[in-house]
TIFI-388024 format. One record per residue (C-alpha): residue in one letter; x, y, z. Coordinates in steps of 0.02 Angstrom, whole numbers, padded with zeros to 5 digits. Layout:
N
aa = A; x = X; y = Y; z = Z .
...
This chain:
416
aa = X; x = -02443; y = 01559; z = -03390 .
aa = X; x = -02429; y = 01371; z = -03391 .
aa = X; x = -02245; y = 01379; z = -03346 .
aa = X; x = -02283; y = 01495; z = -03201 .
aa = X; x = -02421; y = 01379; z = -03140 .
aa = X; x = -02306; y = 01227; z = -03149 .
aa = X; x = -02167; y = 01319; z = -03056 .
aa = X; x = -02287; y = 01377; z = -02921 .
aa = X; x = -02356; y = 01202; z = -02903 .
aa = X; x = -02181; y = 01130; z = -02889 .
aa = X; x = -02137; y = 01256; z = -02755 .
aa = X; x = -02292; y = 01213; z = -02654 .
aa = X; x = -02252; y = 01025; z = -02670 .
aa = X; x = -02072; y = 01049; z = -02613 .
aa = X; x = -02128; y = 01154; z = -02465 .
aa = X; x = -02257; y = 01024; z = -02414 .
aa = X; x = -02131; y = 00883; z = -02437 .
aa = X; x = -01999; y = 00969; z = -02330 .
aa = X; x = -02125; y = 01008; z = -02195 .
aa = X; x = -02186; y = 00827; z = -02192 .
aa = X; x = -02006; y = 00764; z = -02187 .
aa = X; x = -01961; y = 00875; z = -02039 .
aa = X; x = -02118; y = 00821; z = -01946 .
aa = X; x = -02080; y = 00636; z = -01979 .
aa = X; x = -01900; y = 00655; z = -01919 .
aa = X; x = -01959; y = 00742; z = -01760 .
aa = X; x = -02084; y = 00605; z = -01723 .
aa = X; x = -01952; y = 00472; z = -01758 .
aa = X; x = -01831; y = 00552; z = -01635 .
aa = X; x = -01967; y = 00559; z = -01502 .
aa = X; x = -02007; y = 00376; z = -01529 .
aa = X; x = -01822; y = 00330; z = -01520 .
aa = X; x = -01794; y = 00426; z = -01357 .
aa = X; x = -01950; y = 00347; z = -01282 .
aa = X; x = -01891; y = 00172; z = -01331 .
aa = X; x = -01717; y = 00201; z = -01256 .
aa = X; x = -01795; y = 00262; z = -01093 .
aa = X; x = -01902; y = 00105; z = -01083 .
aa = X; x = -01751; y = -00007; z = -01111 .
aa = X; x = -01647; y = 00085; z = -00979 .
aa = X; x = -01789; y = 00075; z = -00854 .
aa = X; x = -01799; y = -00113; z = -00881 .
aa = X; x = -01613; y = -00130; z = -00846 .
aa = X; x = -01621; y = -00023; z = -00689 .
aa = X; x = -01766; y = -00120; z = -00619 .
aa = X; x = -01691; y = -00291; z = -00646 .
aa = X; x = -01644; y = -00394; z = -00491 .
aa = X; x = -01559; y = -00543; z = -00571 .
aa = X; x = -01398; y = -00524; z = -00468 .
aa = X; x = -01463; y = -00456; z = -00303 .
aa = X; x = -01380; y = -00507; z = -00140 .
aa = X; x = -01468; y = -00456; z = 00019 .
aa = X; x = -01359; y = -00394; z = 00161 .
aa = X; x = -01442; y = -00509; z = 00286 .
aa = X; x = -01378; y = -00658; z = 00186 .
aa = X; x = -01195; y = -00604; z = 00181 .
aa = X; x = -01053; y = -00614; z = 00307 .
aa = X; x = -00951; y = -00458; z = 00264 .
aa = X; x = -00766; y = -00495; z = 00288 .
aa = X; x = -00653; y = -00349; z = 00338 .
aa = X; x = -00493; y = -00445; z = 00374 .
aa = X; x = -00417; y = -00611; z = 00323 .
aa = X; x = -00275; y = -00708; z = 00404 .
aa = X; x = -00182; y = -00862; z = 00341 .
aa = X; x = -00080; y = -00975; z = 00457 .
aa = X; x = 00006; y = -01142; z = 00444 .
aa = X; x = -00120; y = -01279; z = 00484 .
aa = X; x = -00103; y = -01402; z = 00627 .
aa = X; x = -00098; y = -01546; z = 00501 .
aa = X; x = 00032; y = -01577; z = 00365 .
aa = X; x = 00006; y = -01481; z = 00203 .
aa = X; x = -00138; y = -01379; z = 00271 .
aa = X; x = -00171; y = -01198; z = 00311 .
aa = X; x = -00291; y = -01109; z = 00427 .
aa = X; x = -00399; y = -00969; z = 00360 .
aa = X; x = -00468; y = -00841; z = 00483 .
aa = X; x = -00600; y = -00719; z = 00422 .
aa = X; x = -00651; y = -00568; z = 00525 .
aa = X; x = -00836; y = -00540; z = 00497 .
aa = X; x = -00922; y = -00380; z = 00549 .
aa = X; x = -01075; y = -00392; z = 00663 .
aa = X; x = -01187; y = -00257; z = 00594 .
aa = X; x = -01299; y = -00261; z = 00747 .
aa = X; x = -01153; y = -00202; z = 00856 .
aa = X; x = -01083; y = -00067; z = 00741 .
aa = X; x = -01211; y = 00063; z = 00790 .
aa = X; x = -01213; y = 00020; z = 00975 .
aa = X; x = -01158; y = 00139; z = 01110 .
aa = X; x = -00986; y = 00178; z = 01181 .
aa = X; x = -00852; y = 00054; z = 01134 .
aa = X; x = -00810; y = -00070; z = 01266 .
aa = X; x = -00642; y = -00148; z = 01300 .
aa = X; x = -00590; y = -00272; z = 01168 .
aa = X; x = -00664; y = -00177; z = 01021 .
aa = X; x = -00849; y = -00207; z = 01051 .
aa = X; x = -00994; y = -00094; z = 01085 .
aa = X; x = -01117; y = -00094; z = 01229 .
aa = X; x = -01184; y = -00261; z = 01172 .
aa = X; x = -01017; y = -00346; z = 01143 .
aa = X; x = -00886; y = -00360; z = 01008 .
aa = X; x = -00926; y = -00285; z = 00839 .
aa = X; x = -00844; y = -00431; z = 00749 .
aa = X; x = -00824; y = -00618; z = 00752 .
aa = X; x = -00675; y = -00718; z = 00691 .
aa = X; x = -00716; y = -00881; z = 00603 .
aa = X; x = -00579; y = -01007; z = 00561 .
aa = X; x = -00557; y = -01170; z = 00470 .
aa = X; x = -00409; y = -01280; z = 00425 .
aa = X; x = -00400; y = -01368; z = 00257 .
aa = X; x = -00286; y = -01407; z = 00111 .
aa = X; x = -00322; y = -01243; z = 00020 .
aa = X; x = -00398; y = -01072; z = 00044 .
aa = X; x = -00547; y = -01110; z = -00066 .
aa = X; x = -00582; y = -01274; z = 00024 .
aa = X; x = -00578; y = -01183; z = 00192 .
aa = X; x = -00698; y = -01050; z = 00128 .
aa = X; x = -00817; y = -01182; z = 00062 .
aa = X; x = -00813; y = -01279; z = 00225 .
aa = X; x = -00855; y = -01122; z = 00324 .
aa = X; x = -01019; y = -01113; z = 00229 .
aa = X; x = -01065; y = -01277; z = 00315 .
aa = X; x = -01040; y = -01194; z = 00484 .
aa = X; x = -01111; y = -01019; z = 00452 .
aa = X; x = -01284; y = -00967; z = 00395 .
aa = X; x = -01210; y = -00827; z = 00289 .
aa = X; x = -01092; y = -00834; z = 00142 .
aa = X; x = -00922; y = -00751; z = 00164 .
aa = X; x = -00915; y = -00592; z = 00060 .
aa = X; x = -00738; y = -00526; z = 00027 .
aa = X; x = -00776; y = -00369; z = -00075 .
aa = X; x = -00745; y = -00259; z = 00079 .
aa = X; x = -00591; y = -00349; z = 00140 .
aa = X; x = -00463; y = -00222; z = 00204 .
aa = X; x = -00310; y = -00324; z = 00252 .
aa = X; x = -00235; y = -00492; z = 00204 .
aa = X; x = -00112; y = -00556; z = 00336 .
aa = X; x = 00006; y = -00703; z = 00311 .
aa = X; x = 00097; y = -00776; z = 00459 .
aa = X; x = 00286; y = -00776; z = 00442 .
aa = X; x = 00287; y = -00966; z = 00462 .
aa = X; x = 00174; y = -00983; z = 00311 .
aa = X; x = 00268; y = -00849; z = 00214 .
aa = X; x = 00432; y = -00943; z = 00237 .
aa = X; x = 00353; y = -01099; z = 00163 .
aa = X; x = 00254; y = -01025; z = 00017 .
aa = X; x = 00118; y = -00894; z = -00005 .
aa = X; x = 00083; y = -00931; z = -00188 .
aa = X; x = -00079; y = -01025; z = -00157 .
aa = X; x = -00152; y = -00889; z = -00047 .
aa = X; x = -00103; y = -00751; z = -00169 .
aa = X; x = -00171; y = -00844; z = -00319 .
aa = X; x = -00343; y = -00870; z = -00243 .
aa = X; x = -00367; y = -00689; z = -00192 .
aa = X; x = -00298; y = -00625; z = -00357 .
aa = X; x = -00422; y = -00730; z = -00456 .
aa = X; x = -00574; y = -00698; z = -00348 .
aa = X; x = -00682; y = -00565; z = -00431 .
aa = X; x = -00741; y = -00502; z = -00261 .
aa = X; x = -00567; y = -00460; z = -00198 .
aa = X; x = -00508; y = -00282; z = -00221 .
aa = X; x = -00330; y = -00257; z = -00281 .
aa = X; x = -00296; y = -00115; z = -00158 .
aa = X; x = -00308; y = -00219; z = 00002 .
aa = X; x = -00153; y = -00210; z = 00113 .
aa = X; x = -00034; y = -00358; z = 00122 .
aa = X; x = 00052; y = -00389; z = 00291 .
aa = X; x = 00161; y = -00523; z = 00369 .
aa = X; x = 00134; y = -00564; z = 00553 .
aa = X; x = 00280; y = -00613; z = 00664 .
aa = X; x = 00163; y = -00727; z = 00760 .
aa = X; x = -00002; y = -00803; z = 00709 .
aa = X; x = -00108; y = -00701; z = 00591 .
aa = X; x = -00265; y = -00753; z = 00685 .
aa = X; x = -00197; y = -00672; z = 00844 .
aa = X; x = -00166; y = -00507; z = 00753 .
aa = X; x = -00349; y = -00505; z = 00702 .
aa = X; x = -00398; y = -00524; z = 00885 .
aa = X; x = -00296; y = -00380; z = 00956 .
aa = X; x = -00367; y = -00263; z = 01089 .
aa = X; x = -00413; y = -00099; z = 01005 .
aa = X; x = -00478; y = 00058; z = 01087 .
aa = X; x = -00514; y = 00184; z = 00949 .
aa = X; x = -00592; y = 00061; z = 00828 .
aa = X; x = -00721; y = -00074; z = 00853 .
aa = X; x = -00644; y = -00192; z = 00725 .
aa = X; x = -00458; y = -00241; z = 00726 .
aa = X; x = -00450; y = -00256; z = 00535 .
aa = X; x = -00505; y = -00074; z = 00516 .
aa = X; x = -00377; y = -00021; z = 00646 .
aa = X; x = -00237; y = -00107; z = 00550 .
aa = X; x = -00298; y = -00036; z = 00384 .
aa = X; x = -00299; y = 00142; z = 00451 .
aa = X; x = -00132; y = 00111; z = 00534 .
aa = X; x = -00061; y = 00073; z = 00362 .
aa = X; x = -00135; y = 00234; z = 00295 .
aa = X; x = -00038; y = 00335; z = 00424 .
aa = X; x = 00134; y = 00267; z = 00375 .
aa = X; x = 00169; y = 00401; z = 00246 .
aa = X; x = 00203; y = 00521; z = 00390 .
aa = X; x = 00351; y = 00423; z = 00460 .
aa = X; x = 00434; y = 00346; z = 00306 .
aa = X; x = 00488; y = 00194; z = 00407 .
aa = X; x = 00360; y = 00067; z = 00347 .
aa = X; x = 00322; y = 00007; z = 00171 .
aa = X; x = 00141; y = 00003; z = 00116 .
aa = X; x = 00104; y = -00136; z = -00007 .
aa = X; x = -00060; y = -00180; z = -00090 .
aa = X; x = -00109; y = -00345; z = -00169 .
aa = X; x = -00080; y = -00268; z = -00340 .
aa = X; x = 00093; y = -00203; z = -00294 .
aa = X; x = 00146; y = -00371; z = -00222 .
aa = X; x = 00083; y = -00466; z = -00374 .
aa = X; x = 00175; y = -00352; z = -00496 .
aa = X; x = 00338; y = -00370; z = -00397 .
aa = X; x = 00314; y = -00559; z = -00391 .
aa = X; x = 00299; y = -00569; z = -00580 .
aa = X; x = 00449; y = -00455; z = -00609 .
aa = X; x = 00615; y = -00522; z = -00675 .
aa = X; x = 00715; y = -00417; z = -00553 .
aa = X; x = 00617; y = -00343; z = -00407 .
aa = X; x = 00608; y = -00434; z = -00242 .
aa = X; x = 00435; y = -00414; z = -00165 .
aa = X; x = 00423; y = -00337; z = 00009 .
aa = X; x = 00283; y = -00324; z = 00136 .
aa = X; x = 00266; y = -00237; z = 00306 .
aa = X; x = 00276; y = -00343; z = 00462 .
aa = X; x = 00155; y = -00331; z = 00608 .
aa = X; x = 00172; y = -00400; z = 00782 .
aa = X; x = 00084; y = -00396; z = 00951 .
aa = X; x = 00151; y = -00306; z = 01103 .
aa = X; x = 00079; y = -00298; z = 01278 .
aa = X; x = 00025; y = -00133; z = 01354 .
aa = X; x = -00065; y = -00126; z = 01522 .
aa = X; x = -00117; y = -00307; z = 01505 .
aa = X; x = -00184; y = -00285; z = 01329 .
aa = X; x = -00116; y = -00357; z = 01168 .
aa = X; x = -00100; y = -00223; z = 01034 .
aa = X; x = -00032; y = -00231; z = 00858 .
aa = X; x = 00112; y = -00126; z = 00793 .
aa = X; x = 00208; y = -00117; z = 00629 .
aa = X; x = 00390; y = -00169; z = 00645 .
aa = X; x = 00508; y = -00207; z = 00501 .
aa = X; x = 00489; y = -00271; z = 00324 .
aa = X; x = 00482; y = -00447; z = 00253 .
aa = X; x = 00584; y = -00484; z = 00095 .
aa = X; x = 00527; y = -00617; z = -00029 .
aa = X; x = 00605; y = -00716; z = -00168 .
aa = X; x = 00513; y = -00843; z = -00274 .
aa = X; x = 00357; y = -00819; z = -00167 .
aa = X; x = 00448; y = -00865; z = -00006 .
aa = X; x = 00504; y = -00752; z = 00135 .
aa = X; x = 00695; y = -00753; z = 00142 .
aa = X; x = 00736; y = -00616; z = 00267 .
aa = X; x = 00690; y = -00453; z = 00353 .
aa = X; x = 00735; y = -00269; z = 00351 .
aa = X; x = 00737; y = -00169; z = 00512 .
aa = X; x = 00667; y = 00006; z = 00531 .
aa = X; x = 00823; y = 00096; z = 00470 .
aa = X; x = 00845; y = -00021; z = 00322 .
aa = X; x = 00662; y = 00001; z = 00275 .
aa = X; x = 00686; y = 00190; z = 00280 .
aa = X; x = 00836; y = 00169; z = 00164 .
aa = X; x = 00731; y = 00072; z = 00039 .
aa = X; x = 00602; y = 00211; z = 00040 .
aa = X; x = 00737; y = 00341; z = 00009 .
aa = X; x = 00805; y = 00246; z = -00142 .
aa = X; x = 00633; y = 00209; z = -00218 .
aa = X; x = 00572; y = 00389; z = -00195 .
aa = X; x = 00436; y = 00341; z = -00073 .
aa = X; x = 00501; y = 00435; z = 00079 .
aa = X; x = 00383; y = 00581; z = 00101 .
aa = X; x = 00406; y = 00642; z = 00279 .
aa = X; x = 00469; y = 00588; z = 00448 .
aa = X; x = 00598; y = 00639; z = 00577 .
aa = X; x = 00782; y = 00616; z = 00610 .
aa = X; x = 00862; y = 00642; z = 00781 .
aa = X; x = 01044; y = 00694; z = 00760 .
aa = X; x = 01183; y = 00714; z = 00888 .
aa = X; x = 01278; y = 00878; z = 00909 .
aa = X; x = 01420; y = 00925; z = 01027 .
aa = X; x = 01290; y = 01003; z = 01142 .
aa = X; x = 01151; y = 00875; z = 01137 .
aa = X; x = 01017; y = 00808; z = 01020 .
aa = X; x = 00918; y = 00901; z = 00888 .
aa = X; x = 00762; y = 00831; z = 00804 .
aa = X; x = 00741; y = 00870; z = 00620 .
aa = X; x = 00575; y = 00848; z = 00530 .
aa = X; x = 00580; y = 00793; z = 00348 .
aa = X; x = 00462; y = 00908; z = 00254 .
aa = X; x = 00494; y = 00854; z = 00076 .
aa = X; x = 00609; y = 00738; z = -00021 .
aa = X; x = 00640; y = 00680; z = -00197 .
aa = X; x = 00751; y = 00538; z = -00256 .
aa = X; x = 00819; y = 00496; z = -00428 .
aa = X; x = 00902; y = 00328; z = -00464 .
aa = X; x = 00993; y = 00307; z = -00629 .
aa = X; x = 01117; y = 00180; z = -00697 .
aa = X; x = 01276; y = 00253; z = -00771 .
aa = X; x = 01387; y = 00154; z = -00891 .
aa = X; x = 01574; y = 00183; z = -00878 .
aa = X; x = 01702; y = 00182; z = -01019 .
aa = X; x = 01741; y = 00000; z = -00982 .
aa = X; x = 01557; y = -00047; z = -01003 .
aa = X; x = 01523; y = -00078; z = -00818 .
aa = X; x = 01366; y = -00006; z = -00741 .
aa = X; x = 01356; y = 00088; z = -00576 .
aa = X; x = 01200; y = 00158; z = -00496 .
aa = X; x = 01191; y = 00344; z = -00459 .
aa = X; x = 01069; y = 00400; z = -00325 .
aa = X; x = 01027; y = 00584; z = -00299 .
aa = X; x = 00920; y = 00633; z = -00150 .
aa = X; x = 00853; y = 00809; z = -00120 .
aa = X; x = 00787; y = 00827; z = 00058 .
aa = X; x = 00712; y = 00978; z = 00145 .
aa = X; x = 00691; y = 00984; z = 00333 .
aa = X; x = 00657; y = 01094; z = 00483 .
aa = X; x = 00713; y = 01100; z = 00664 .
aa = X; x = 00573; y = 01029; z = 00770 .
aa = X; x = 00662; y = 00997; z = 00934 .
aa = X; x = 00816; y = 01075; z = 01014 .
aa = X; x = 00882; y = 00992; z = 01171 .
aa = X; x = 01046; y = 01087; z = 01168 .
aa = X; x = 01107; y = 01249; z = 01247 .
aa = X; x = 01148; y = 01323; z = 01078 .
aa = X; x = 01063; y = 01442; z = 00956 .
aa = X; x = 01032; y = 01332; z = 00804 .
aa = X; x = 00991; y = 01479; z = 00690 .
aa = X; x = 01175; y = 01527; z = 00675 .
aa = X; x = 01246; y = 01494; z = 00501 .
aa = X; x = 01381; y = 01377; z = 00565 .
aa = X; x = 01253; y = 01275; z = 00663 .
aa = X; x = 01135; y = 01266; z = 00513 .
aa = X; x = 01279; y = 01201; z = 00406 .
aa = X; x = 01318; y = 01071; z = 00539 .
aa = X; x = 01137; y = 01012; z = 00548 .
aa = X; x = 01130; y = 00995; z = 00359 .
aa = X; x = 01283; y = 00885; z = 00366 .
aa = X; x = 01209; y = 00779; z = 00507 .
aa = X; x = 01047; y = 00759; z = 00408 .
aa = X; x = 01145; y = 00701; z = 00255 .
aa = X; x = 01241; y = 00578; z = 00363 .
aa = X; x = 01079; y = 00507; z = 00436 .
aa = X; x = 01001; y = 00480; z = 00264 .
aa = X; x = 01163; y = 00407; z = 00196 .
aa = X; x = 01172; y = 00286; z = 00342 .
aa = X; x = 00995; y = 00222; z = 00308 .
aa = X; x = 01031; y = 00198; z = 00122 .
aa = X; x = 01196; y = 00111; z = 00156 .
aa = X; x = 01117; y = -00007; z = 00282 .
aa = X; x = 00977; y = -00051; z = 00160 .
aa = X; x = 01102; y = -00083; z = 00019 .
aa = X; x = 01209; y = -00195; z = 00129 .
aa = X; x = 01059; y = -00300; z = 00183 .
aa = X; x = 00994; y = -00312; z = 00004 .
aa = X; x = 01164; y = -00374; z = -00053 .
aa = X; x = 01172; y = -00500; z = 00090 .
aa = X; x = 01001; y = -00569; z = 00039 .
aa = X; x = 01042; y = -00553; z = -00147 .
aa = X; x = 00869; y = -00473; z = -00164 .
aa = X; x = 00840; y = -00318; z = -00270 .
aa = X; x = 00723; y = -00221; z = -00156 .
aa = X; x = 00796; y = -00056; z = -00219 .
aa = X; x = 00737; y = -00062; z = -00400 .
aa = X; x = 00909; y = -00075; z = -00481 .
aa = X; x = 00853; y = -00200; z = -00612 .
aa = X; x = 00703; y = -00099; z = -00668 .
aa = X; x = 00811; y = 00058; z = -00685 .
aa = X; x = 00938; y = -00036; z = -00793 .
aa = X; x = 00799; y = -00110; z = -00900 .
aa = X; x = 00732; y = 00064; z = -00940 .
aa = X; x = 00900; y = 00146; z = -00972 .
aa = X; x = 01001; y = 00004; z = -01051 .
aa = X; x = 00879; y = -00129; z = -01116 .
aa = X; x = 01013; y = -00223; z = -01214 .
aa = X; x = 01125; y = -00239; z = -01062 .
aa = X; x = 00977; y = -00293; z = -00958 .
aa = X; x = 00939; y = -00436; z = -01077 .
aa = X; x = 01114; y = -00502; z = -01043 .
aa = X; x = 01103; y = -00478; z = -00854 .
aa = X; x = 00927; y = -00534; z = -00810 .
aa = X; x = 00961; y = -00720; z = -00827 .
aa = X; x = 01093; y = -00709; z = -00691 .
aa = X; x = 01023; y = -00561; z = -00594 .
aa = X; x = 01039; y = -00637; z = -00420 .
aa = X; x = 01227; y = -00647; z = -00444 .
aa = X; x = 01244; y = -00482; z = -00538 .
aa = X; x = 01145; y = -00375; z = -00417 .
aa = X; x = 01262; y = -00386; z = -00266 .
aa = X; x = 01409; y = -00333; z = -00376 .
aa = X; x = 01332; y = -00166; z = -00425 .
aa = X; x = 01408; y = -00013; z = -00343 .
aa = X; x = 01311; y = 00144; z = -00300 .
aa = X; x = 01363; y = 00327; z = -00289 .
aa = X; x = 01257; y = 00432; z = -00172 .
aa = X; x = 01234; y = 00620; z = -00180 .
aa = X; x = 01124; y = 00701; z = -00048 .
aa = X; x = 01071; y = 00884; z = -00055 .
aa = X; x = 01001; y = 00942; z = 00112 .
aa = X; x = 00914; y = 01104; z = 00153 .
aa = X; x = 00839; y = 01175; z = 00314 .
aa = X; x = 00692; y = 01288; z = 00275 .
aa = X; x = 00652; y = 01332; z = 00456 .
aa = X; x = 00736; y = 01334; z = 00625 .
aa = X; x = 00570; y = 01339; z = 00716 .
aa = X; x = 00479; y = 01482; z = 00798 .
aa = X; x = 00607; y = 01496; z = 00937 .
aa = X; x = 00789; y = 01544; z = 00921 .
aa = X; x = 00845; y = 01464; z = 01084 .
aa = X; x = 00773; y = 01312; z = 01173 .
aa = X; x = 00638; y = 01344; z = 01303 .
aa = X; x = 00727; y = 01234; z = 01431 .
aa = X; x = 00914; y = 01223; z = 01389 .
aa = X; x = 00979; y = 01046; z = 01399 .
aa = X; x = 01123; y = 00944; z = 01335 .
aa = X; x = 01301; y = 00969; z = 01390 .
aa = X; x = 01333; y = 01116; z = 01505 .
């Protein structure tokens, strides 16, 4: 009886102990969750780093020019006028009903940081670069040195690494004051213009991050798109034209439209575009629908390295100015050949200019480093002399997936 009583008592004690333990753990969890919520609420409500919008001058575009005094540069910041953004129909010159939606502020000093600091003496708002869309260097400054400008914007914690880098053929400040119709702010117009370049494959798009990586590379020559002003109906508008080539943080030359297209073919960045080819009966416009490029170094039996480029390109007939039916097999074969010739011409022109500048804008060095690292270690110290000696074999596979919705041209043209 005593043993039964002791066993029953032990069972009751264990049951009570387990129940109390579960209840204590449940209360502890509740207390822990409550404490965490209090701590998170304190963090969310803190205002230690607040910056009110009415105290900031939001910069959407930045231009750097050679200063009017020795060893100086001029910084131009395009600041948005929030009061004009929501105004009525855009007026000429990029403003709304009440005037321009931006203001350009400039200062000349020995460095970018000094110019920014001096502008705070002239403006009642601090320049805020977190929303900067474009960074434009004038070609005159780029030919001297852009290291100081790059360094400041790379180090600044407000600057985003995806802003577009451009080189102006004239003054950068003038580019930021172009006459725009569809946008109220020139910097936004240029930024969106850069976003559209994938459709033509004739302009490189380079961000601050891309340019910095290429600058630090042992082989790659940095490139950047060039922008210039042209006059149309009495207005000065900006357009993209050509590519600037750099070496040791200085601009050393340019690539034209065809050469830029060749660089994009080699580096597998050509996505779409058009090619107008000549036929015995007139011109035919081919649209590039898809392309893929593969660049590989190949070592011969004698130990020499040659580059092998393979390009697969798919196109379609978008314009027929001839008198002929381009859906015939013999005409399709001819158009494929003309498309291959057009792509080969762009690549050859780009290679010739790169060799003339002794600047590896085609990515040869990086390809060799990946495939033959030991050979690259021997070559990289003398890469500027080794690069122009490299030969390249080009293989282009062209296909036409469509001849358009019409078999014959609507209005026959070309030779009769």
